[in-house]
C-alpha positions as CSV (number, residue, x, y, z in Angstrom):
1,M,28.6,3.3,-39.3
2,S,26.1,5.0,-36.5
3,R,27.4,6.7,-33.0
4,E,25.4,4.9,-30.2
5,K,23.3,7.9,-28.9
6,S,24.6,9.5,-24.8
7,L,22.4,9.1,-22.2
8,P,20.8,13.1,-21.9
9,R,22.5,15.3,-19.4
10,Y,19.4,14.8,-16.7
11,R,19.7,11.4,-17.4
12,E,23.7,10.1,-16.6
13,V,23.4,12.4,-13.3
14,A,19.7,10.4,-12.3
15,A,22.2,7.8,-12.7
16,E,24.9,8.4,-10.7
17,L,22.9,9.6,-7.8
18,T,21.5,7.1,-8.0
19,E,24.7,4.5,-8.1
20,E,26.2,6.5,-5.0
21,I,22.7,5.9,-2.8
22,R,23.3,2.7,-4.2
23,R,27.4,2.7,-2.4
24,G,26.0,4.1,0.4
25,V,27.4,8.1,-0.5
26,W,24.4,9.3,1.0
27,P,23.2,7.0,3.4
28,P,19.1,5.9,4.4
29,G,18.3,9.6,5.9
30,A,20.8,11.8,5.0
31,L,20.1,14.7,3.3
32,L,21.0,15.3,-0.5
33,P,23.2,18.7,-1.1
34,T,20.5,21.5,-3.2
35,E,19.5,21.5,-6.4
36,V,22.1,24.9,-6.1
37,E,25.3,22.7,-4.8
38,L,24.6,19.2,-7.6
39,G,23.8,22.2,-10.7
40,M,27.9,22.9,-9.6
41,R,28.8,19.6,-9.5
42,F,27.4,18.5,-12.6
43,A,28.0,21.5,-14.5
44,A,24.1,21.3,-15.3
45,G,21.4,23.3,-15.6
46,R,18.4,24.2,-13.0
47,H,15.7,22.2,-14.7
48,T,18.2,19.3,-16.0
49,V,19.0,18.9,-11.7
50,R,15.6,18.8,-10.8
51,D,14.4,16.0,-14.0
52,A,17.2,14.2,-12.6
53,L,16.4,13.8,-8.6
54,R,12.1,13.8,-10.0
55,I,13.4,10.4,-11.8
56,V,15.4,9.6,-7.9
57,S,12.6,10.3,-6.7
58,D,10.3,9.0,-9.1
59,H,12.3,5.8,-8.0
60,G,11.5,5.8,-4.6
61,L,14.8,6.3,-3.4
62,I,14.7,10.1,-2.8
63,K,11.6,12.5,-1.2
64,R,11.6,15.1,-1.4
65,R,10.3,18.1,-0.1
66,A,10.0,21.9,-0.8
67,G,12.6,23.9,1.5
68,L,13.7,21.1,3.4
69,G,15.5,19.1,0.4
70,S,15.7,15.9,-0.4
71,M,16.0,13.5,2.1
72,V,17.5,9.8,0.9
73,M,14.3,6.5,2.2
74,A,16.4,3.9,0.5
75,S,19.4,2.5,-0.9
76,E,16.7,0.1,-3.2
77,P,14.0,0.8,-5.0
78,P,11.5,-0.5,-3.3
79,A,9.7,-3.7,-5.1
80,H,5.9,-3.7,-6.6
81,F,3.5,-5.9,-5.1
82,H,1.8,-7.3,-8.1
83,H,-1.8,-9.5,-7.1
84,S,-2.9,-11.2,-9.8
85,V,-6.3,-13.2,-9.4
86,T,-7.5,-16.1,-10.9
87,S,-10.4,-17.2,-8.7
88,L,-12.4,-16.6,-6.5
89,A,-11.1,-17.9,-3.4
90,E,-7.7,-15.7,-4.7
91,W,-10.2,-12.3,-4.8
92,L,-10.7,-12.6,-1.1
93,R,-7.7,-13.1,0.3
94,Y,-3.7,-11.6,-0.3
95,P,-1.7,-13.8,-1.3
96,T,0.8,-16.1,0.9
97,E,3.8,-14.0,0.3
98,T,1.8,-11.0,2.4
99,W,1.9,-10.7,5.7
100,R,-0.7,-8.2,8.2
101,E,1.1,-6.5,11.5
102,T,-1.6,-5.8,14.3
103,Q,-0.8,-1.6,15.1
104,G,-3.6,-1.8,17.5
105,T,-7.4,-2.5,18.6
106,T,-10.4,-1.3,19.8
107,E,-14.5,-1.3,19.9
108,T,-16.5,1.1,17.6
109,A,-19.6,2.2,16.9
110,A,-19.7,3.5,12.8
111,D,-20.6,7.3,12.2
112,R,-22.4,8.4,9.3
113,A,-18.9,8.3,7.1
114,L,-17.6,5.6,8.4
115,A,-21.1,3.5,7.8
116,A,-21.5,4.8,4.7
117,L,-18.6,3.6,3.3
118,L,-18.7,-0.1,5.4
119,K,-22.3,-0.2,4.4
120,C,-24.4,-0.3,7.7
121,E,-26.4,1.1,9.9
122,P,-25.4,4.8,11.6
123,G,-24.2,4.0,14.9
124,K,-23.7,0.0,14.2
125,R,-20.9,-1.6,16.8
126,W,-18.0,-3.1,15.0
127,F,-13.9,-4.3,16.9
128,R,-12.0,-2.7,14.8
129,I,-7.7,-4.5,13.8
130,S,-5.8,-1.5,12.7
131,S,-3.0,-2.8,11.4
132,I,0.5,-2.3,8.8
133,R,0.6,-5.2,5.7
134,R,4.0,-6.3,4.2
135,G,5.4,-8.5,1.2
136,R,9.1,-10.6,1.3
137,G,11.4,-9.1,0.3
138,V,9.7,-6.1,0.3
139,T,10.8,-2.6,2.5
140,T,8.2,-0.1,2.8
141,P,5.2,-1.0,3.9
142,L,2.0,-1.5,1.3
143,A,-0.9,-0.9,3.0
144,W,-3.1,0.2,5.9
145,T,-5.1,-2.2,7.0
146,E,-8.9,-1.7,8.8
147,I,-10.5,-5.0,9.9
148,Y,-14.5,-4.1,10.7
149,V,-15.4,-7.5,12.3
150,L,-19.0,-8.6,14.7
151,P,-17.7,-7.4,18.3
152,K,-19.0,-11.1,19.0
153,Y,-15.9,-12.3,16.4
154,A,-13.2,-10.4,18.7
155,A,-11.4,-13.5,19.6
156,V,-9.9,-13.3,16.4
157,E,-7.1,-11.5,16.6
158,A,-6.1,-13.7,19.3
159,R,-4.7,-16.4,17.4
160,P,-1.5,-17.3,16.8
161,D,-2.2,-17.5,12.9
162,H,-4.3,-13.9,13.2
163,G,-1.1,-12.2,10.5
164,R,-1.5,-14.1,8.2
165,T,-4.9,-16.2,7.7
166,P,-7.4,-14.2,6.4
167,V,-10.1,-12.9,9.3
168,H,-13.6,-14.6,7.5
169,E,-11.8,-17.5,7.7
170,Q,-11.1,-17.5,10.9
171,V,-14.4,-16.6,11.4
172,A,-15.6,-19.5,10.2
173,K,-13.0,-22.1,12.4
174,M,-13.7,-20.6,15.7
175,F,-17.5,-20.0,14.9
176,G,-19.0,-21.3,11.8
177,E,-19.4,-18.7,11.0
178,A,-19.3,-19.4,6.4
179,I,-19.3,-17.0,3.9
180,E,-22.8,-16.6,1.8
181,H,-21.2,-13.1,-0.9
182,A,-19.2,-11.0,-0.8
183,E,-18.8,-7.2,-2.4
184,L,-15.6,-5.6,-3.6
185,D,-15.0,-1.9,-4.3
186,I,-12.6,0.0,-5.3
187,F,-11.0,3.5,-5.5
188,V,-8.3,6.4,-5.7
189,S,-8.8,8.1,-2.7
190,R,-5.8,9.7,-0.7
191,I,-3.2,9.2,2.0
192,P,-4.9,10.3,5.7
193,A,-2.4,12.9,7.4
194,D,-2.6,9.8,10.5
195,L,-1.2,7.5,8.7
196,S,2.0,8.9,6.6
197,E,4.4,8.2,8.9
198,A,3.6,4.6,9.6
199,L,2.8,4.4,5.2
200,E,6.1,6.0,4.6
201,A,4.1,8.5,2.6
202,E,3.4,12.1,2.3
203,A,0.0,13.4,3.1
204,D,-1.9,13.7,0.5
205,S,-0.4,11.5,-2.2
206,P,-2.3,9.4,-4.2
207,A,-3.7,6.2,-2.3
208,L,-5.6,3.0,-3.7
209,T,-8.2,1.8,-1.0
210,V,-10.4,-1.9,-1.8
211,V,-13.2,-2.0,0.4
212,R,-14.0,-6.1,0.8
213,R,-17.9,-7.0,2.7
214,Y,-18.1,-10.1,3.8
215,Y,-21.9,-11.3,4.4
216,G,-22.7,-15.2,6.1
217,A,-25.6,-16.8,6.4
218,R,-26.0,-16.7,10.2
219,S,-25.3,-12.5,11.2
220,G,-25.6,-11.4,7.4
221,L,-22.7,-8.3,6.9
222,F,-19.7,-9.3,9.7
223,E,-16.9,-8.8,8.5
224,I,-15.2,-5.1,6.6
225,T,-11.7,-4.5,5.6
226,V,-10.5,-1.1,4.3
227,T,-7.3,-1.1,2.9
228,T,-4.9,1.5,1.6
229,H,-1.7,1.5,-0.6
230,P,-0.2,4.7,-1.6
231,E,0.8,5.3,-4.7
232,G,3.0,2.9,-6.9
233,R,3.2,-0.3,-4.4
234,Y,0.7,-2.3,-5.4
235,T,-0.7,-3.8,-8.9
236,Y,-4.4,-5.2,-8.8
237,S,-5.4,-7.8,-11.7
238,M,-7.9,-10.2,-13.1
239,E,-7.7,-12.6,-15.7
240,L,-11.2,-13.3,-16.7
241,S,-11.9,-16.3,-19.3
242,R,-15.7,-16.9,-21.3
243,A,-17.2,-20.0,-20.6
244,P,-18.3,-22.3,-24.0
245,G,-20.7,-21.3,-25.0
246,V,-21.6,-18.0,-23.1
247,F,-21.5,-14.4,-25.9
C-alpha cells in the first residue's frame, strides 16, 4: 500500500499561521512573532520559518519589513481581478463590477516627462482626476488612476455617475465628442512612493501600468487615463478570433 506523502515542514507552518490569521488569533494590524520565536514554537530552522512566511506573504495576508517584522494585512487572501476582453467596447472600459473613487482634481500643465507619457506637446493643459479603482468582493485597491481630460470637459467630474461610467462616455453624452480612434499601452512599472499607502503596496514594488488615449473628431486627443495596478491584483487578457478568409 502506498502511503500519503506529508507536506514539507515549511508548508505545514504556513498553513497553521494562515489558519490562525483567518480565525483572528493574529488580526489585521497585529505583528506576528519574530522568526526566532516562530522557530522555537514550531521547532523549525530559520530557513523553514522564512519559507513559511514567504508563502503567507505571497497570499497577501502579511507584509514583511526588515527590522519591523511581519504585519498582518488581511484575514483572507485578497481577490485577484481578471479582466477578459472579447470586443472593442470591452477594451475601452473596465468591467461594470469595478468603480472609481475620486481622490482629488486639479488643472495641470504637462512637463516633458508627462508629455512623453501622454503623447502630447509639453505645456499642454489638462484637467486631472485622481482616483482609486475598487472591485466588488476585493478588499484592497485594484489600481490608482489618473484621468486627464481637456479643461473644457472638466464638468464630467461632477456627474452623479462619474465613478461608474467611463469618462469618454460621459464626454460623449455631455459634449458630443465621440471617439474616432484609441490607443492602448501596457508596460511593467513600479509603485511610486507617494502612492504606496493609498494602494496598500510596497513602494518601488512591481506594478502594471495601462495607458489609454482617446482621440475625437473635434478635439483630437481629448482624454488619457494612466492606471497603475500593484503586482498580482489584475490580469488583462484578450481573446481574438480569425475572420473567415483571413490568414
